[in-house]
N, C-alpha and C positions, 0 to 999 in steps of 0.2 A: 320609526319614522329611521329614516338614513341622512349620511350624510349632507350639509349643507351646503350649495356651489354658489359661488357667486355666476354673474352673466359669461363675464369677463374667463372665467374657468374653463367655462362650456364651450363657449363660446373657441379654446382654441382646440377643439377635437370638432374639426371639420374636413376628415380627407377622409376616399374610399378605406384609409386603415383605422380609423379610428372616428368614428362617427358619433355624437352623443346629442336627441333633442330633448327640444324644455317644449312637453305638451301637461296642461292642469299643473302647472308648476311642481310635477315633478321631470328629473333630469333618469333620460333611460340611453343608455349604448344599444343605438343598434347596429352597427357595426358588422358582427354577425345576420343582422335579417339583410343585409342592401342587396345580394343578388337574389334570394326567396317573394321580395317582397313585388305585388301586382304593379306597381304601375313604376317600379325601375327603382337606382337609386337615385338616379337622380333627382328625385321628389322627394326624396329623405335630403338628399345632399344640398337643395336648394334651403330647405328649411333650419338644417344646423344655424346658431347665431343667434337667434331669434327667439321668440316665443311663437311656438310653431301651433299652438291649441286652436286661430283659428284654421290655419289648415288643414290639422285634421278632424274637427267639425265640419268643414265643410264637406270636403270627401264622402263621409258620409260612412264614416267606418259599421261594421257589424257587430255587434258581441263576442262575438270570435275574435275579432282582430283586436282588439280592446280588451280584451281578460288574455291574446298572446302576451300585452305589455309588460305582465307580474315578471315574466321571467327575465325583462331586459332591463329595468328597475334600480338606478343605482346609487337616487338621492335624490334631494328637494332642491331648488332653488331657492336661495334670499329671494322674495321680493325687491327687496329693497335694492336689488341692483339691476332690475329689469327698467328700464324708463318707458315715463306714465305716455308718451306721447312721444310716436317716430316720425320726425320730423319728414314728408316727402320730397325726392327731389328727384325733376322729369328726366328723362332719357338725352340724353343731347343727342340732336338733331343735325343733320347737315343743313350750315346756309341754305335759303330757298334761293336757286340762283334765274336770274331774269329770261337771261340769254339764253339759256337750254329751251324756253319757252316755245322763242322761234323754228330751233329744229325742231320738236315735235309738229309746231303748225304745218309746217314745210312735209314731213313725211307722211300726214293725213294727209295732206293737199294729197303727191306725187301716189297715193290710194286711190283717192277721191275724185280727182277729173280725170284719169281713165276711166274708170266705170260708168262717170257721167258720158263722157265721149259715146262712148260701148251705149250706153241707154238713149241715147239720141239717137243714132244709131241702126238700132235695132227698132227704133219708136218709128222713125222715116220710113226703112225699107216692112213695115210690118203695115204704116199706114198707104204707102205706096203699094203696097202690091192690094189691099183691099180693095181700094180705090179702082184699077185694075179690070 
């Protein structure tokens, strides 16, 4: 049993020079493993500051990967500091600009009208040639 850390303490370790993760209630200092991680360091850095257990399990790590975790163990997480439910906030999207819809239709028409004219011309040429 190692030292107990709060979520706030662990969340402070969230950059490439100091990266800690929470997996299955344990805290791991994976800073030295960032460069060697097969999924890249961004994957590990994006899992900081939260309980990364689901992220870890969703990938389906091998037993070898799970056994490697022991060398990065630094302590346990105080589970009382982890929120039981995280509120989802939707990403901010640009406001739909209805005026751009007409621009899009114009661009499509600029493409389709010449094709239609070309198709009619080829059809007339084909029809008049076969009739003669």
